[in-house]
N, CA and C atoms of all chains as a GROMACS GRO file, in nm:
protein
  585
    1MET      N    1   2.185   0.624  -1.343
    1MET     CA    2   2.170   0.716  -1.228
    1MET      C    3   2.032   0.757  -1.217
    2GLY      N    4   1.984   0.762  -1.095
    2GLY     CA    5   1.842   0.805  -1.072
    2GLY      C    6   1.850   0.965  -1.100
    3TRP      N    7   1.726   1.016  -1.101
    3TRP     CA    8   1.716   1.159  -1.104
    3TRP      C    9   1.732   1.241  -0.980
    4ILE      N   10   1.723   1.164  -0.870
    4ILE     CA   11   1.738   1.225  -0.741
    4ILE      C   12   1.868   1.138  -0.676
    5GLN      N   13   1.968   1.203  -0.637
    5GLN     CA   14   2.081   1.140  -0.574
    5GLN      C   15   2.041   1.073  -0.446
    6SER      N   16   2.094   0.950  -0.425
    6SER     CA   17   2.074   0.896  -0.299
    6SER      C   18   2.140   0.983  -0.181
    7SER      N   19   2.071   0.970  -0.066
    7SER     CA   20   2.134   1.048   0.041
    7SER      C   21   2.261   0.977   0.093
    8GLY      N   22   2.309   0.872   0.033
    8GLY     CA   23   2.431   0.818   0.060
    8GLY      C   24   2.414   0.696   0.152
    9VAL      N   25   2.300   0.658   0.189
    9VAL     CA   26   2.282   0.538   0.270
    9VAL      C   27   2.283   0.406   0.193
   10THR      N   28   2.198   0.414   0.099
   10THR     CA   29   2.185   0.307  -0.008
   10THR      C   30   2.155   0.370  -0.138
   11GLU      N   31   2.166   0.286  -0.252
   11GLU     CA   32   2.134   0.355  -0.384
   11GLU      C   33   1.995   0.311  -0.425
   12ASP      N   34   1.899   0.290  -0.333
   12ASP     CA   35   1.764   0.250  -0.374
   12ASP      C   36   1.658   0.343  -0.309
   13LEU      N   37   1.540   0.300  -0.307
   13LEU     CA   38   1.424   0.380  -0.257
   13LEU      C   39   1.453   0.435  -0.108
   14THR      N   40   1.514   0.338  -0.034
   14THR     CA   41   1.539   0.377   0.109
   14THR      C   42   1.645   0.500   0.104
   15GLY      N   43   1.752   0.476   0.011
   15GLY     CA   44   1.852   0.591   0.005
   15GLY      C   45   1.799   0.721  -0.032
   16VAL      N   46   1.698   0.730  -0.130
   16VAL     CA   47   1.641   0.867  -0.171
   16VAL      C   48   1.553   0.906  -0.057
   17LEU      N   49   1.479   0.826   0.012
   17LEU     CA   50   1.386   0.868   0.119
   17LEU      C   51   1.479   0.918   0.228
   18GLY      N   52   1.590   0.872   0.234
   18GLY     CA   53   1.702   0.920   0.335
   18GLY      C   54   1.714   1.072   0.341
   19HIS      N   55   1.684   1.142   0.225
   19HIS     CA   56   1.684   1.279   0.232
   19HIS      C   57   1.583   1.343   0.340
   20ARG      N   58   1.490   1.263   0.361
   20ARG     CA   59   1.391   1.301   0.472
   20ARG      C   60   1.407   1.186   0.577
   21PRO      N   61   1.503   1.188   0.659
   21PRO     CA   62   1.524   1.074   0.752
   21PRO      C   63   1.402   1.033   0.839
   22GLU      N   64   1.324   1.143   0.890
   22GLU     CA   65   1.211   1.106   0.977
   22GLU      C   66   1.101   1.022   0.884
   23LEU      N   67   1.087   1.064   0.758
   23LEU     CA   68   0.991   1.014   0.663
   23LEU      C   69   1.038   0.868   0.631
   24GLN      N   70   1.180   0.867   0.599
   24GLN     CA   71   1.230   0.727   0.577
   24GLN      C   72   1.195   0.624   0.684
   25GLU      N   73   1.235   0.673   0.810
   25GLU     CA   74   1.220   0.584   0.926
   25GLU      C   75   1.076   0.542   0.945
   26LYS      N   76   0.980   0.643   0.920
   26LYS     CA   77   0.833   0.607   0.941
   26LYS      C   78   0.778   0.509   0.825
   27PHE      N   79   0.843   0.541   0.703
   27PHE     CA   80   0.804   0.457   0.592
   27PHE      C   81   0.845   0.307   0.615
   28GLN      N   82   0.969   0.291   0.676
   28GLN     CA   83   1.022   0.172   0.698
   28GLN      C   84   0.942   0.091   0.808
   29ALA      N   85   0.911   0.186   0.904
   29ALA     CA   86   0.843   0.113   1.019
   29ALA      C   87   0.697   0.070   0.970
   30PHE      N   88   0.652   0.141   0.894
   30PHE     CA   89   0.513   0.099   0.839
   30PHE      C   90   0.516  -0.017   0.748
   31THR      N   91   0.609  -0.030   0.661
   31THR     CA   92   0.621  -0.153   0.566
   31THR      C   93   0.673  -0.268   0.664
   32GLU      N   94   0.741  -0.245   0.764
   32GLU     CA   95   0.783  -0.363   0.843
   32GLU      C   96   0.662  -0.407   0.924
   33ALA      N   97   0.565  -0.324   0.964
   33ALA     CA   98   0.436  -0.362   1.034
   33ALA      C   99   0.358  -0.435   0.946
   34ILE      N  100   0.362  -0.409   0.803
   34ILE     CA  101   0.275  -0.478   0.717
   34ILE      C  102   0.347  -0.628   0.704
   35GLU      N  103   0.467  -0.642   0.700
   35GLU     CA  104   0.530  -0.773   0.684
   35GLU      C  105   0.525  -0.847   0.805
   36ALA      N  106   0.517  -0.792   0.925
   36ALA     CA  107   0.520  -0.858   1.047
   36ALA      C  108   0.387  -0.901   1.093
   37ASP      N  109   0.286  -0.852   1.035
   37ASP     CA  110   0.156  -0.891   1.082
   37ASP      C  111   0.120  -1.041   1.058
   38ALA      N  112   0.072  -1.102   1.157
   38ALA     CA  113   0.059  -1.266   1.150
   38ALA      C  114  -0.071  -1.286   1.067
   39ALA      N  115  -0.144  -1.185   1.030
   39ALA     CA  116  -0.266  -1.215   0.947
   39ALA      C  117  -0.238  -1.282   0.814
   40LEU      N  118  -0.122  -1.248   0.752
   40LEU     CA  119  -0.080  -1.302   0.630
   40LEU      C  120   0.054  -1.359   0.625
   41SER      N  121   0.064  -1.469   0.553
   41SER     CA  122   0.190  -1.536   0.536
   41SER      C  123   0.279  -1.450   0.458
   42PRO      N  124   0.419  -1.473   0.480
   42PRO     CA  125   0.516  -1.406   0.396
   42PRO      C  126   0.491  -1.450   0.245
   43ALA      N  127   0.462  -1.571   0.229
   43ALA     CA  128   0.445  -1.612   0.104
   43ALA      C  129   0.334  -1.542   0.018
   44ILE      N  130   0.224  -1.512   0.088
   44ILE     CA  131   0.111  -1.443   0.020
   44ILE      C  132   0.161  -1.303  -0.017
   45LEU      N  133   0.229  -1.238   0.085
   45LEU     CA  134   0.290  -1.106   0.051
   45LEU      C  135   0.380  -1.105  -0.066
   46ASN      N  136   0.467  -1.207  -0.067
   46ASN     CA  137   0.554  -1.211  -0.179
   46ASN      C  138   0.494  -1.230  -0.312
   47LEU      N  139   0.383  -1.305  -0.304
   47LEU     CA  140   0.304  -1.321  -0.442
   47LEU      C  141   0.252  -1.190  -0.481
   48CYS      N  142   0.198  -1.114  -0.385
   48CYS     CA  143   0.128  -0.982  -0.413
   48CYS      C  144   0.247  -0.882  -0.456
   49ARG      N  145   0.341  -0.870  -0.391
   49ARG     CA  146   0.454  -0.791  -0.433
   49ARG      C  147   0.511  -0.807  -0.568
   50ALA      N  148   0.522  -0.938  -0.592
   50ALA     CA  149   0.578  -0.980  -0.743
   50ALA      C  150   0.482  -0.933  -0.848
   51GLN      N  151   0.341  -0.965  -0.815
   51GLN     CA  152   0.227  -0.922  -0.910
   51GLN      C  153   0.225  -0.765  -0.935
   52VAL      N  154   0.237  -0.694  -0.821
   52VAL     CA  155   0.238  -0.538  -0.839
   52VAL      C  156   0.359  -0.502  -0.914
   53GLN      N  157   0.475  -0.563  -0.883
   53GLN     CA  158   0.583  -0.511  -0.971
   53GLN      C  159   0.584  -0.563  -1.123
   54PHE      N  160   0.515  -0.676  -1.139
   54PHE     CA  161   0.496  -0.710  -1.284
   54PHE      C  162   0.410  -0.617  -1.351
   55VAL      N  163   0.298  -0.574  -1.279
   55VAL     CA  164   0.224  -0.475  -1.350
   55VAL      C  165   0.285  -0.352  -1.387
   56HIS      N  166   0.372  -0.305  -1.304
   56HIS     CA  167   0.474  -0.192  -1.337
   56HIS      C  168   0.588  -0.229  -1.434
   57GLY      N  169   0.584  -0.337  -1.490
   57GLY     CA  170   0.686  -0.360  -1.583
   57GLY      C  171   0.804  -0.452  -1.539
   58GLY      N  172   0.779  -0.510  -1.423
   58GLY     CA  173   0.879  -0.608  -1.371
   58GLY      C  174   0.878  -0.740  -1.437
   59ALA      N  175   0.946  -0.836  -1.382
   59ALA     CA  176   0.946  -0.974  -1.439
   59ALA      C  177   0.820  -1.044  -1.418
   60ASP      N  178   0.784  -1.120  -1.505
   60ASP     CA  179   0.654  -1.200  -1.489
   60ASP      C  180   0.675  -1.301  -1.396
   61PRO      N  181   0.597  -1.309  -1.282
   61PRO     CA  182   0.610  -1.399  -1.178
   61PRO      C  183   0.574  -1.543  -1.207
   62LYS      N  184   0.499  -1.549  -1.325
   62LYS     CA  185   0.450  -1.690  -1.373
   62LYS      C  186   0.398  -1.777  -1.274
   63HIS      N  187   0.288  -1.724  -1.208
   63HIS     CA  188   0.219  -1.806  -1.101
   63HIS      C  189   0.168  -1.935  -1.167
   64HIS      N  190   0.191  -2.044  -1.096
   64HIS     CA  191   0.129  -2.159  -1.137
   64HIS      C  192   0.058  -2.227  -1.013
   65GLY      N  193  -0.044  -2.307  -1.026
   65GLY     CA  194  -0.100  -2.391  -0.927
   65GLY      C  195  -0.147  -2.309  -0.799
   66LEU      N  196  -0.191  -2.195  -0.817
   66LEU     CA  197  -0.216  -2.120  -0.692
   66LEU      C  198  -0.352  -2.178  -0.640
   67THR      N  199  -0.358  -2.164  -0.502
   67THR     CA  200  -0.466  -2.209  -0.420
   67THR      C  201  -0.577  -2.092  -0.456
   68ASP      N  202  -0.694  -2.125  -0.415
   68ASP     CA  203  -0.812  -2.023  -0.418
   68ASP      C  204  -0.769  -1.898  -0.338
   69ALA      N  205  -0.717  -1.911  -0.225
   69ALA     CA  206  -0.670  -1.794  -0.154
   69ALA      C  207  -0.559  -1.723  -0.214
   70GLU      N  208  -0.463  -1.785  -0.273
   70GLU     CA  209  -0.358  -1.722  -0.340
   70GLU      C  210  -0.406  -1.639  -0.462
   71ALA      N  211  -0.480  -1.711  -0.540
   71ALA     CA  212  -0.542  -1.651  -0.666
   71ALA      C  213  -0.627  -1.528  -0.625
   72CYS      N  214  -0.699  -1.522  -0.517
   72CYS     CA  215  -0.776  -1.410  -0.474
   72CYS      C  216  -0.688  -1.310  -0.434
   73ALA      N  217  -0.576  -1.325  -0.367
   73ALA     CA  218  -0.476  -1.229  -0.330
   73ALA      C  219  -0.412  -1.157  -0.458
   74VAL      N  220  -0.373  -1.256  -0.550
   74VAL     CA  221  -0.291  -1.204  -0.680
   74VAL      C  222  -0.386  -1.124  -0.762
   75ARG      N  223  -0.532  -1.160  -0.768
   75ARG     CA  224  -0.626  -1.064  -0.833
   75ARG      C  225  -0.623  -0.926  -0.778
   76ILE      N  226  -0.638  -0.908  -0.641
   76ILE     CA  227  -0.617  -0.791  -0.597
   76ILE      C  228  -0.492  -0.706  -0.634
   77ALA      N  229  -0.384  -0.783  -0.615
   77ALA     CA  230  -0.251  -0.723  -0.651
   77ALA      C  231  -0.240  -0.673  -0.786
   78ASP      N  232  -0.312  -0.756  -0.880
   78ASP     CA  233  -0.308  -0.724  -1.026
   78ASP      C  234  -0.401  -0.600  -1.042
   79LEU      N  235  -0.492  -0.578  -0.987
   79LEU     CA  236  -0.600  -0.464  -1.005
   79LEU      C  237  -0.548  -0.341  -0.928
   80MET      N  238  -0.474  -0.356  -0.814
   80MET     CA  239  -0.458  -0.233  -0.735
   80MET      C  240  -0.388  -0.114  -0.801
   81PRO      N  241  -0.288  -0.138  -0.904
   81PRO     CA  242  -0.213  -0.041  -0.953
   81PRO      C  243  -0.285   0.044  -1.040
   82HIS      N  244  -0.365  -0.021  -1.135
   82HIS     CA  245  -0.438   0.076  -1.245
   82HIS      C  246  -0.578   0.031  -1.264
   83GLY      N  247  -0.626  -0.073  -1.190
   83GLY     CA  248  -0.764  -0.110  -1.206
   83GLY      C  249  -0.842  -0.125  -1.078
   84TYR      N  250  -0.804  -0.034  -0.981
   84TYR     CA  251  -0.878  -0.065  -0.845
   84TYR      C  252  -1.022  -0.031  -0.853
   85HIS      N  253  -1.071   0.033  -0.948
   85HIS     CA  254  -1.201   0.065  -0.961
   85HIS      C  255  -1.289  -0.066  -1.007
   86ASN      N  256  -1.198  -0.170  -1.059
   86ASN     CA  257  -1.263  -0.294  -1.092
   86ASN      C  258  -1.256  -0.392  -0.981
   87ILE      N  259  -1.205  -0.347  -0.869
   87ILE     CA  260  -1.218  -0.444  -0.752
   87ILE      C  261  -1.357  -0.450  -0.714
   88GLU      N  262  -1.412  -0.569  -0.705
   88GLU     CA  263  -1.557  -0.581  -0.686
   88GLU      C  264  -1.585  -0.622  -0.543
   89ASP      N  265  -1.720  -0.615  -0.512
   89ASP     CA  266  -1.759  -0.649  -0.374
   89ASP      C  267  -1.704  -0.798  -0.355
   90ALA      N  268  -1.727  -0.878  -0.460
   90ALA     CA  269  -1.721  -1.018  -0.441
   90ALA      C  270  -1.566  -1.042  -0.420
   91ASP      N  271  -1.480  -0.957  -0.470
   91ASP     CA  272  -1.330  -0.971  -0.440
   91ASP      C  273  -1.302  -0.949  -0.304
   92VAL      N  274  -1.351  -0.835  -0.237
   92VAL     CA  275  -1.329  -0.822  -0.109
   92VAL      C  276  -1.380  -0.921  -0.006
   93THR      N  277  -1.514  -0.969  -0.048
   93THR     CA  278  -1.580  -1.074   0.028
   93THR      C  279  -1.492  -1.206   0.031
   94ALA      N  280  -1.431  -1.230  -0.095
   94ALA     CA  281  -1.342  -1.347  -0.092
   94ALA      C  282  -1.219  -1.323  -0.012
   95LEU      N  283  -1.170  -1.206  -0.011
   95LEU     CA  284  -1.051  -1.181   0.073
   95LEU      C  285  -1.079  -1.209   0.216
   96VAL      N  286  -1.202  -1.155   0.260
   96VAL     CA  287  -1.234  -1.180   0.411
   96VAL      C  288  -1.265  -1.310   0.431
   97LYS      N  289  -1.317  -1.398   0.330
   97LYS     CA  290  -1.341  -1.552   0.358
   97LYS      C  291  -1.213  -1.602   0.379
   98HIS      N  292  -1.109  -1.569   0.312
   98HIS     CA  293  -0.985  -1.650   0.294
   98HIS      C  294  -0.896  -1.608   0.408
   99PHE      N  295  -0.903  -1.483   0.446
   99PHE     CA  296  -0.803  -1.420   0.540
   99PHE      C  297  -0.853  -1.352   0.667
  100GLY      N  298  -0.972  -1.348   0.666
  100GLY     CA  299  -1.039  -1.260   0.770
  100GLY      C  300  -1.036  -1.110   0.749
  101GLU      N  301  -1.113  -1.045   0.829
  101GLU     CA  302  -1.112  -0.903   0.811
  101GLU      C  303  -0.971  -0.832   0.839
  102ARG      N  304  -0.895  -0.872   0.918
  102ARG     CA  305  -0.766  -0.820   0.942
  102ARG      C  306  -0.683  -0.845   0.835
  103GLY      N  307  -0.677  -0.980   0.786
  103GLY     CA  308  -0.606  -1.004   0.669
  103GLY      C  309  -0.638  -0.945   0.557
  104ALA      N  310  -0.766  -0.913   0.535
  104ALA     CA  311  -0.807  -0.838   0.422
  104ALA      C  312  -0.768  -0.703   0.412
  105VAL      N  313  -0.767  -0.635   0.541
  105VAL     CA  314  -0.710  -0.495   0.556
  105VAL      C  315  -0.568  -0.496   0.529
  106ASN      N  316  -0.498  -0.600   0.590
  106ASN     CA  317  -0.345  -0.605   0.567
  106ASN      C  318  -0.313  -0.614   0.420
  107LEU      N  319  -0.395  -0.710   0.349
  107LEU     CA  320  -0.352  -0.735   0.207
  107LEU      C  321  -0.374  -0.612   0.116
  108LEU      N  322  -0.489  -0.543   0.141
  108LEU     CA  323  -0.536  -0.433   0.068
  108LEU      C  324  -0.433  -0.327   0.085
  109THR      N  325  -0.389  -0.306   0.221
  109THR     CA  326  -0.286  -0.187   0.255
  109THR      C  327  -0.156  -0.232   0.199
  110ALA      N  328  -0.121  -0.356   0.200
  110ALA     CA  329   0.016  -0.398   0.155
  110ALA      C  330   0.018  -0.375  -0.009
  111THR      N  331  -0.079  -0.421  -0.073
  111THR     CA  332  -0.075  -0.401  -0.221
  111THR      C  333  -0.077  -0.250  -0.262
  112SER      N  334  -0.137  -0.167  -0.196
  112SER     CA  335  -0.143  -0.032  -0.199
  112SER      C  336  -0.013   0.032  -0.194
  113PHE      N  337   0.060  -0.028  -0.096
  113PHE     CA  338   0.193   0.036  -0.063
  113PHE      C  339   0.304  -0.018  -0.153
  114TYR      N  340   0.270  -0.148  -0.192
  114TYR     CA  341   0.363  -0.207  -0.297
  114TYR      C  342   0.353  -0.114  -0.422
  115ASP      N  343   0.238  -0.080  -0.452
  115ASP     CA  344   0.220   0.005  -0.563
  115ASP      C  345   0.291   0.139  -0.555
  116VAL      N  346   0.281   0.207  -0.429
  116VAL     CA  347   0.351   0.329  -0.393
  116VAL      C  348   0.489   0.312  -0.416
  117SER      N  349   0.545   0.197  -0.364
  117SER     CA  350   0.693   0.176  -0.378
  117SER      C  351   0.724   0.175  -0.534
  118ALA      N  352   0.655   0.101  -0.601
  118ALA     CA  353   0.676   0.090  -0.746
  118ALA      C  354   0.669   0.213  -0.821
  119ARG      N  355   0.575   0.289  -0.788
  119ARG     CA  356   0.561   0.412  -0.848
  119ARG      C  357   0.685   0.521  -0.814
  120LEU      N  358   0.733   0.527  -0.680
  120LEU     CA  359   0.834   0.600  -0.644
  120LEU      C  360   0.960   0.547  -0.718
  121THR      N  361   0.999   0.418  -0.729
  121THR     CA  362   1.096   0.360  -0.781
  121THR      C  363   1.104   0.397  -0.934
  122LYS      N  364   0.976   0.401  -1.005
  122LYS     CA  365   0.984   0.440  -1.137
  122LYS      C  366   1.016   0.592  -1.162
  123VAL      N  367   0.945   0.683  -1.080
  123VAL     CA  368   0.949   0.826  -1.084
  123VAL      C  369   1.088   0.856  -1.054
  124TRP      N  370   1.160   0.801  -0.958
  124TRP     CA  371   1.290   0.833  -0.917
  124TRP      C  372   1.387   0.763  -1.008
  125ALA      N  373   1.347   0.691  -1.101
  125ALA     CA  374   1.443   0.619  -1.188
  125ALA      C  375   1.548   0.534  -1.118
  126LEU      N  376   1.492   0.452  -1.032
  126LEU     CA  377   1.571   0.378  -0.936
  126LEU      C  378   1.564   0.217  -0.962
  127GLU      N  379   1.511   0.178  -1.085
  127GLU     CA  380   1.498   0.037  -1.119
  127GLU      C  381   1.621  -0.028  -1.125
  128GLY      N  382   1.624  -0.156  -1.070
  128GLY     CA  383   1.750  -0.232  -1.064
  128GLY      C  384   1.852  -0.183  -0.947
  129ARG      N  385   1.793  -0.095  -0.852
  129ARG     CA  386   1.894  -0.045  -0.743
  129ARG      C  387   1.835  -0.099  -0.622
  130GLY      N  388   1.818  -0.226  -0.602
  130GLY     CA  389   1.792  -0.285  -0.476
  130GLY      C  390   1.633  -0.304  -0.471
  131MET      N  391  -1.744   0.029  -0.903
  131MET     CA  392  -1.690   0.010  -0.754
  131MET      C  393  -1.804   0.051  -0.661
  132SER      N  394  -1.816  -0.028  -0.552
  132SER     CA  395  -1.916  -0.022  -0.452
  132SER      C  396  -1.907   0.117  -0.377
  133THR      N  397  -2.004   0.170  -0.331
  133THR     CA  398  -2.012   0.296  -0.253
  133THR      C  399  -2.040   0.242  -0.104
  134GLN      N  400  -2.075   0.118  -0.095
  134GLN     CA  401  -2.092   0.078   0.049
  134GLN      C  402  -1.960   0.009   0.109
  135PRO      N  403  -1.937   0.040   0.236
  135PRO     CA  404  -1.819  -0.022   0.294
  135PRO      C  405  -1.811  -0.168   0.274
  136ARG      N  406  -1.703  -0.226   0.248
  136ARG     CA  407  -1.701  -0.362   0.234
  136ARG      C  408  -1.641  -0.442   0.346
  137ILE      N  409  -1.586  -0.375   0.433
  137ILE     CA  410  -1.523  -0.429   0.559
  137ILE      C  411  -1.591  -0.353   0.679
  138ASP      N  412  -1.635  -0.416   0.778
  138ASP     CA  413  -1.691  -0.364   0.898
  138ASP      C  414  -1.598  -0.282   0.974
  139SER      N  415  -1.637  -0.188   1.056
  139SER     CA  416  -1.555  -0.122   1.151
  139SER      C  417  -1.499  -0.224   1.260
  140ALA      N  418  -1.378  -0.198   1.304
  140ALA     CA  419  -1.320  -0.291   1.404
  140ALA      C  420  -1.359  -0.234   1.540
  141ILE      N  421  -1.435  -0.129   1.550
  141ILE     CA  422  -1.454  -0.051   1.689
  141ILE      C  423  -1.616  -0.061   1.696
  142PRO      N  424  -1.649  -0.137   1.801
  142PRO     CA  425  -1.800  -0.150   1.828
  142PRO      C  426  -1.872  -0.026   1.829
  143GLY      N  427  -1.967  -0.004   1.762
  143GLY     CA  428  -2.063   0.123   1.780
  143GLY      C  429  -2.008   0.228   1.688
  144GLU      N  430  -1.907   0.214   1.614
  144GLU     CA  431  -1.857   0.315   1.531
  144GLU      C  432  -1.868   0.281   1.373
  145LEU      N  433  -1.911   0.364   1.296
  145LEU     CA  434  -1.925   0.336   1.154
  145LEU      C  435  -1.803   0.305   1.091
  146PRO      N  436  -1.805   0.219   0.978
  146PRO     CA  437  -1.690   0.193   0.903
  146PRO      C  438  -1.634   0.334   0.841
  147SER      N  439  -1.499   0.345   0.862
  147SER     CA  440  -1.434   0.465   0.806
  147SER      C  441  -1.292   0.426   0.794
  148PHE      N  442  -1.207   0.499   0.726
  148PHE     CA  443  -1.066   0.465   0.685
  148PHE      C  444  -1.010   0.421   0.823
  149ALA      N  445  -1.028   0.497   0.940
  149ALA     CA  446  -0.953   0.451   1.066
  149ALA      C  447  -1.014   0.336   1.118
  150THR      N  448  -1.132   0.338   1.132
  150THR     CA  449  -1.214   0.216   1.202
  150THR      C  450  -1.186   0.079   1.132
  151VAL      N  451  -1.180   0.088   1.013
  151VAL     CA  452  -1.144  -0.025   0.919
  151VAL      C  453  -1.004  -0.072   0.937
  152THR      N  454  -0.930   0.019   0.918
  152THR     CA  455  -0.784  -0.001   0.956
  152THR      C  456  -0.752  -0.049   1.083
  153ALA      N  457  -0.838  -0.018   1.178
  153ALA     CA  458  -0.806  -0.054   1.316
  153ALA      C  459  -0.826  -0.221   1.346
  154HIS      N  460  -0.872  -0.287   1.225
  154HIS     CA  461  -0.852  -0.429   1.248
  154HIS      C  462  -0.715  -0.485   1.259
  155SER      N  463  -0.636  -0.405   1.214
  155SER     CA  464  -0.476  -0.429   1.228
  155SER      C  465  -0.416  -0.313   1.299
  156PRO      N  466  -0.417  -0.323   1.440
  156PRO     CA  467  -0.384  -0.194   1.503
  156PRO      C  468  -0.239  -0.141   1.483
  157GLU      N  469  -0.150  -0.234   1.474
  157GLU     CA  470   0.001  -0.194   1.457
  157GLU      C  471   0.017  -0.128   1.319
  158ILE      N  472  -0.046  -0.185   1.220
  158ILE     CA  473  -0.030  -0.130   1.087
  158ILE      C  474  -0.101   0.016   1.083
  159MET      N  475  -0.211   0.019   1.150
  159MET     CA  476  -0.282   0.160   1.158
  159MET      C  477  -0.196   0.259   1.223
  160ALA      N  478  -0.130   0.216   1.349
  160ALA     CA  479  -0.042   0.307   1.415
  160ALA      C  480   0.072   0.351   1.336
  161ARG      N  481   0.133   0.268   1.259
  161ARG     CA  482   0.254   0.310   1.179
  161ARG      C  483   0.215   0.387   1.064
  162PHE      N  484   0.088   0.362   1.008
  162PHE     CA  485   0.031   0.435   0.899
  162PHE      C  486   0.028   0.576   0.936
  163PHE      N  487  -0.052   0.603   1.052
  163PHE     CA  488  -0.080   0.734   1.102
  163PHE      C  489   0.055   0.806   1.139
  164ASP      N  490   0.155   0.729   1.204
  164ASP     CA  491   0.287   0.794   1.212
  164ASP      C  492   0.347   0.850   1.073
  165LEU      N  493   0.332   0.762   0.982
  165LEU     CA  494   0.389   0.785   0.847
  165LEU      C  495   0.318   0.932   0.791
  166TYR      N  496   0.191   0.915   0.806
  166TYR     CA  497   0.098   1.008   0.749
  166TYR      C  498   0.127   1.154   0.808
  167ALA      N  499   0.126   1.149   0.935
  167ALA     CA  500   0.152   1.256   1.018
  167ALA      C  501   0.287   1.331   0.976
  168GLU      N  502   0.397   1.239   0.969
  168GLU     CA  503   0.516   1.302   0.921
  168GLU      C  504   0.519   1.364   0.797
  169PHE      N  505   0.442   1.291   0.707
  169PHE     CA  506   0.434   1.343   0.561
  169PHE      C  507   0.374   1.484   0.556
  170TRP      N  508   0.264   1.496   0.634
  170TRP     CA  509   0.191   1.621   0.634
  170TRP      C  510   0.267   1.730   0.709
  171GLN      N  511   0.327   1.683   0.824
  171GLN     CA  512   0.374   1.792   0.914
  171GLN      C  513   0.524   1.837   0.890
  172GLY      N  514   0.604   1.743   0.824
  172GLY     CA  515   0.742   1.762   0.805
  172GLY      C  516   0.784   1.814   0.667
  173GLY      N  517   0.908   1.820   0.636
  173GLY     CA  518   0.953   1.856   0.500
  173GLY      C  519   0.944   2.005   0.470
  174GLU      N  520   0.999   2.012   0.352
  174GLU     CA  521   1.008   2.154   0.279
  174GLU      C  522   0.883   2.214   0.203
  175VAL      N  523   0.792   2.112   0.163
  175VAL     CA  524   0.681   2.143   0.088
  175VAL      C  525   0.565   2.198   0.177
  176PRO      N  526   0.519   2.323   0.161
  176PRO     CA  527   0.395   2.380   0.237
  176PRO      C  528   0.284   2.300   0.234
  177ALA      N  529   0.214   2.297   0.347
  177ALA     CA  530   0.090   2.207   0.361
  177ALA      C  531  -0.004   2.242   0.260
  178GLU      N  532  -0.021   2.376   0.232
  178GLU     CA  533  -0.118   2.413   0.127
  178GLU      C  534  -0.090   2.349  -0.016
  179LEU      N  535   0.030   2.336  -0.046
  179LEU     CA  536   0.080   2.267  -0.170
  179LEU      C  537   0.035   2.125  -0.163
  180LYS      N  538   0.073   2.051  -0.057
  180LYS     CA  539   0.037   1.916  -0.038
  180LYS      C  540  -0.107   1.891  -0.049
  181GLU      N  541  -0.182   1.985   0.008
  181GLU     CA  542  -0.340   1.956   0.008
  181GLU      C  543  -0.373   1.993  -0.147
  182LEU      N  544  -0.310   2.081  -0.211
  182LEU     CA  545  -0.363   2.100  -0.357
  182LEU      C  546  -0.324   1.963  -0.431
  183THR      N  547  -0.215   1.922  -0.404
  183THR     CA  548  -0.180   1.800  -0.486
  183THR      C  549  -0.267   1.668  -0.431
  184ARG      N  550  -0.307   1.673  -0.316
  184ARG     CA  551  -0.398   1.564  -0.269
  184ARG      C  552  -0.524   1.576  -0.334
  185MET      N  553  -0.583   1.695  -0.347
  185MET     CA  554  -0.712   1.716  -0.409
  185MET      C  555  -0.706   1.683  -0.554
  186ARG      N  556  -0.596   1.720  -0.621
  186ARG     CA  557  -0.587   1.691  -0.769
  186ARG      C  558  -0.578   1.545  -0.779
  187ASN      N  559  -0.488   1.475  -0.700
  187ASN     CA  560  -0.492   1.327  -0.708
  187ASN      C  561  -0.611   1.261  -0.686
  188ALA      N  562  -0.681   1.307  -0.588
  188ALA     CA  563  -0.825   1.236  -0.564
  188ALA      C  564  -0.910   1.256  -0.678
  189ARG      N  565  -0.915   1.371  -0.748
  189ARG     CA  566  -0.995   1.397  -0.863
  189ARG      C  567  -0.962   1.306  -0.971
  190VAL      N  568  -0.830   1.309  -1.000
  190VAL     CA  569  -0.776   1.227  -1.117
  190VAL      C  570  -0.804   1.075  -1.080
  191THR      N  571  -0.804   1.029  -0.969
  191THR     CA  572  -0.819   0.893  -0.934
  191THR      C  573  -0.962   0.858  -0.891
  192ASP      N  574  -1.059   0.957  -0.907
  192ASP     CA  575  -1.197   0.944  -0.881
  192ASP      C  576  -1.216   0.904  -0.744
  193CYS      N  577  -1.144   0.957  -0.651
  193CYS     CA  578  -1.164   0.927  -0.500
  193CYS      C  579  -1.236   1.045  -0.445
  194GLY      N  580  -1.353   0.986  -0.374
  194GLY     CA  581  -1.443   1.080  -0.305
  194GLY      C  582  -1.403   1.111  -0.165
  195TYR      N  583  -1.302   1.056  -0.124
  195TYR     CA  584  -1.251   1.070   0.028
  195TYR      C  585  -1.223   1.213   0.058
   0.00000   0.00000   0.00000
């Protein structure tokens, strides 16, 4: 059982955020906007989400045969949770080269909020609940 | 970490800032500020306490924003 009871909608992050329905609604709209933006493919976002979750103790995504663009994205995802001060100019330059400025903004924002979600899931003891 | 903006402003004539860089992706920016406004303006926690935690978090994470 998590430390904070679900609001009754679901037993995961969304359920706990449901205690603040307006906040939950806007959090969901924001994350959906990240997923819907055409600047990044769902595959890239999935790679990044898996890497952030791995840094937070989740399953090893065991990336193999990554393209240069994918490797660049995964490096950002790997550093964002605990090593963001080690994200170098060259890393962001590479992101812009591979994904454009819009894609770079989206990817940096996405990895930041995958980190937020992972932290909330940990702090609220919701692992394995969706 | 660099102290120079790494991504240009999306708004001609305006300097890079959190808002003008995020503006490269207008829908994401709009939804982010909706969320941020709700976080600051809604809920049970007083704004002063939220600001205190924001400043503490910024110090711990070495954020100069």
